[in-house]
N, C-alpha and C positions, 0 to 999 in steps of 0.2 A: 784558330785551331783549337780543337778540344784537348784539354790538358788532363792527363791521368797520373795520379801519384800512386806508386807501388811501394808498400812497406813490407819488407821481408828480409830476414837475416841470412837466408840461403841464396847465394849467388846463382845457383842452378835455376831457381825459380824466377830470378830476374831475367835470365836468358829465355826461359820457357814463355814467360809472359810477353817479353819483347817480340819473340818469334810469332806468338799467337796473334799479336796486334800489329804485326809488321805492315800489312797492307791496308790499315784502317785510317791512316793519316792522322794519328794521334801524337801529341807531344808528351812523351813519357818521362817522368822523373822518378828516380829510385832512391829509397832510403833503406839503410841497413838495420835499423832498429826503431822501436816505437818513439823514443825521444827525438831522434833525428826526423822521423816522419812528422811529428807534431810541428817541429821547427820549419820544415820545408812546406808543410800545408799552409802555415800562417804567412809565409813569404810569397807563395805562388798561387794560393787559392785555386785548387784544382777543380775541374768539372766533375770528377769522380775519383774515388779512392779504392784501391785494392789492398787489403792488409792481411797478413798472416795472424794467427792467434798466438802461438807460442813463440815468443821472442825474448832475448835478454833485456833486462831493465823493466819494461812494462809490457803487458800483453796487448794483443789486438783488441780485446774487450775494453781495456782501460783507455787505449787510444781512442776508440770509438766513443766511449762515454765522455771523455774530455772534449772531443771535437763537437759533439752534439750540444754541449753547454754553451757554445758560442754561436751567435746569430748567423754569422756568415757561412757556417757549416750545417745549419739546420736542415737544409734540403739537398745537400750534396750526397749523391748516391755512394754508399759504402758496401763493397763486397768483401765478405770475410772468407779467407781460405784456411782450412784446417784438415788435419789427418783424422780427426774424430768424426764418427758417423752416427752417434746416438742422438735420439730426439732431444735429450737434455742439453747437448752441446749446441744444437740448432736453436733451441729456445734461449740459451745464454747469449747467442749472437744477436737474436732479435731484441732481447731485453736490453742489451747494450746500445742498440740503436742501428744495427746493420740492416740494410735493405735486402741483402741476398747472402746466400751461404753456399759455398762450393767445397767439395771434398777433394783433398789432394790424394793422388795426382788427378788433376782435372783434364777434361777434354778441351783442347783449344777452341773448338767450334762452340762449345757450351759457354765458355768464358766470353767470347766475342758476342754471342747472342744475348747473354744476360746483360752485358754492359750496354749494348745498343738499346735494349728494352728499357733499362733504368734511365738512360740519358733521354730517351724519347718521352718517358713519363714526366721528367722534369720540364721538358720543352712544352708538353701539353698542359701541365699544371700552371705554367707561367703564362700561357696564352689565354687571354680573357677577352670576352666580347661585351660591349656595353648593352644594357637593356633600358627600357623606357624610363624607369624610375631612377636611373643613375646608378643602380647597384650593379656591381660587376658579377658576372656569372661565369664560372669555370666551364670550359668546353669538355666536360667529363662524360657527357652523354647520358644514357638512360639510367634508371634506378636499378641497382643490382641487389637482389634478395637471395640469401642462402638459407636453406633448411638443413639443420645439422643436429646430430646426436651421436654420442659415442656408443650407443646401444641400438642394435637393429630391432626391427619389429615394433617400433613405436608409431609408425604411420607417416614417416617423413615423405616417402614417395607419393602416397595418396594425397597428402596435403599439397605437395609441390605441384602435382598434376592439376588438382582442382583449383588452386589459387591462380596458377598461370593461365589456365583456360578462362577463368572468371575475369582476370585482368584484361585479356584480349577481347572478351565479350563486352565488358563494362565500358571501356574507353574507346574501342575501335581504333586502337593505336598499335603499332608494331610491338609484339611481345614474343619472347622466345624462352623455351624451357631447355636447360642444359642438363642432361643426365650424366653426372660426373661420378656415379657409382660404377666405375669402369669395370670392376670385376664381376658385377652381377646386377647391372641396371635393368629395370623393367618398365621404363617410361613408355617405350614403343608398344609394349604389350598392353599397358593401361590405356593407351590411346588407339588400340586396335589397328596398329599400323605395321606393315611388313618392313622388316629391316632390309634396306637397300644399301645405304651408306651410313657409316658411323664415324666416331672420333678416330678410329684406327686408320681411316683413309687419308687423314692429314698428317699422320705420324712421319711420313717420309719427307715432309717439307721442313726446312729450317724456319725459325721464327722470322728471319728476314725475307723469306720467300712467301710467307703467308699474306694473303690479301682477302678482300671481301669476296672476290670471285671464287677463290679456293673454298672458302667457308660456305658459300652458296651451294657448292656442289654436294655438300653433306647435310644441308638443312632440309628437313622434311616439313610438310604442312599438314595440319589437322583441319577438319571441316569447320571448326570454330573460328579459324583464322590464326590460331596459335602456330608459331614455328617451333621446331624442336630439333635438337641434335641428340641422337641415340648413343648409348654406350655400346662398346664393341660386343659382337656376338659371343666371342670366346675370351675367357680370362687371360689367356696367353697373349692376346693382341693388346691388352691394356698396358703391358710392360713397355711398349714402344712409344707411348705418349709421354712427352717430357713436360715438366712444369713450365718451361719457357714457351713451348708451343701453346699450352693452355692459357698462359698469361697473355700472350700476344693475341690469341683468338678472342678472349674476353674483351681486351681493349678495343679491338675492331668491332665487335658486336655492340658494345656500349655506344658506339658512334652511330649505329643504325637502328637500334631498338629502344623504345621508351621504357620497356620493362624486360629485365633478364632475371629469370628465376633459376636457381641452381639446386639440384638435388645432390647433396654432398655425401661423400663416403663417411663411414662411422670411424674416423681416425683423424690424425693430424699429420698425414704424410705431406710431402712437398707440394703436391697439386692442391691439396685441401688448404694448406696455409696460404699459398699464393692467391687462392680464390677468396678466402676469408679476409685477407688483407685489404682487398679492394671492394668488399661488399659494403653497401650502405646500411644494410639491416641483416642481422643474423636471427633467424627464428629457431630457437633451441627447443626441440620437442622432447618431452618426457612423458612416460606413463606412470601409473600410480603404484609402483613397486620399488622396493629398496634398491635393487640392482640398478634400475634406471636413475634413481635419485643420486646414487653414488657416482654413476657415470656422468651425470649432469654437473655434479660438484667438481669433478676432475676437469670437465670441459671449461667451467667458469674460471677455475684456477689458471688454466692454460690461456684463456682469453686475456686474463689480467696480465700474465707474464708477457703476452704479445702486445701489450699496451693498447688493447681495444677499449674505446670509451664505453662506460656502462650503458649509455643510452642507445648504443648500437645493438645491444643484445636484448631480445624479448623472449619471454618464456611462454610456451604453449603446453598446456597439460592435455594429453589425449587419453581418454578413458578406454583402454583396450580390453578390459575384462569386467564382468558384471558385479562381482562381489569382492569384499575385503580389500579394496583399493585404499591407499593412504588418502586421507582427507586433503582437499586443496589447501587449507590453511597450514597443515603440517608440512606440506611440500614447499610452500612459499617460505615458511619459517626456516626450514632446513637449508634452503638455497639463498636465503636473505634477499629475495626479490619477489615482486608481485607478478602474477601471470597476466598476460595480455588477454587470453581467452582459455576456456576449458571446453574441450570437445566432448560431447556426451557419448555414452556407449551406444554405438549404432553399428554393430558388426555385420548384420545381414545386408544393410545398404552398401557398405564399403566392399564386402566380399562379392556381392552381385555385380557391383560396378566394375571391379577388377576383372572378374570372369567374362563380362560382356564387352570389356574395352570401352565402356561409356562413362565418362566422368559424371559424378553425381550432379554437379551444377548444371549439366546439360540434360541428363536423363530424368532427373527429378527436381526441377528448379523450384518447386513450391513446397518441398519437404522442409521441415524445421532445420535439419542438418545443412541443407543447401543454402537456406537463408542465412544461417550462421556463417558459412564459408563465404557467401556473397558479401556480407557485412565486413568480414575480416579482410577480404581482398580490397574493399574500399578503404579500410583503415590503414593498410600498408601501402596504399597508393602514394604518389608524389603529392607534396603539399600544394603544388600548383594545380593539379587535377582536382584535388578535394575541395579547394576553395573557389573553383570556377564552375558555374553551371554550364554544361555543354549546350551549344547552339541547337543541337539535335540529340536530346537525351536518348540513350538506349533503354530498352525495356528493363535491363538490370538496374540501371541508374534510377529509373522511376520506382522500381520496387524498393530499393534501398531508401530513397527519399520518403516514400510513403511510410515505411517502418519508422524512420527517424521522426516524422511528424507525429505518429501515433504514440511514440514513447514520450514525447514532450507534453502530451495532454495531461 
């Protein structure tokens, strides 16, 4: 039986949590403060922990830090409950090592859903399959790539569209683009597609009800072979989409697609953090102005507080105006990181591409900018794909290989 440890000094929340989990067949153990919680955790080794933040003795933050120092609790899901709602309080929870954050008073269904998702993640992570060379491979699914910036207008959506289309064309493997800019996403427009179904159409389902059939009902297909899920038509519809729904959707999609590209909002809301947590690669896009650099610096600081490894974050500099842009070297020095690539100033090509609903890599495959994006798509592909020559190489793969050979001469 799954064992849940609840640490909270308020008896009312003991009762609320017990009632919320009443029909889940969990063995629930209660502790009245942080010190008792630590003692019971070591005696019983729970499968998941729910802890309050403000408690007598030691706080939930400290309880979480102390538990994470011990090997047997390294992967035990920890949900933190707090009456605080500011982003800094959420970040403090994640810094301490919590997996999730719920605001008091919580919705019972949300607690149940979040707990199920976290327990399922542990189950998936511990499930491994042997491969030929004896190395164990996690059944985590496809590669998840997020394009992110705290400043709009730097080209995240254009890059997300072109890179995802190119990944689909390059490898002829299942690839999907997720428009997560829920308030004003334009992926469907850039792919010249009519909005029929969007993320809003799965908002009525609980995470436990979601399955691939439900997601298939909102997935659209582009002529390139790329699948995509569009953002809602109206901003008001975005409010109904929970981070739990999104998290479960991404988990399911990773099991069915080799590449998942996410066009992320320009913030650190719950949905953004949930997605960033599970990305394999974050492409942080900046333009050559001080406002963009300051936003990027703030993003890097938040990535660090969320304990993302530095190798997960790659810098892309996009030249969005012709003159007086900060030099590449100055930007790299200011952010203390090297850029993966610098996109040249090509406004006419991008604007025409957006207006026509035709990605550059399809409409102008031989243009220098398309070649650059094609090479970038190859660079961010999985190591397995990059190291193995396809049995039947695509035209895109052959173009990349030809350029690679020419550069080596």
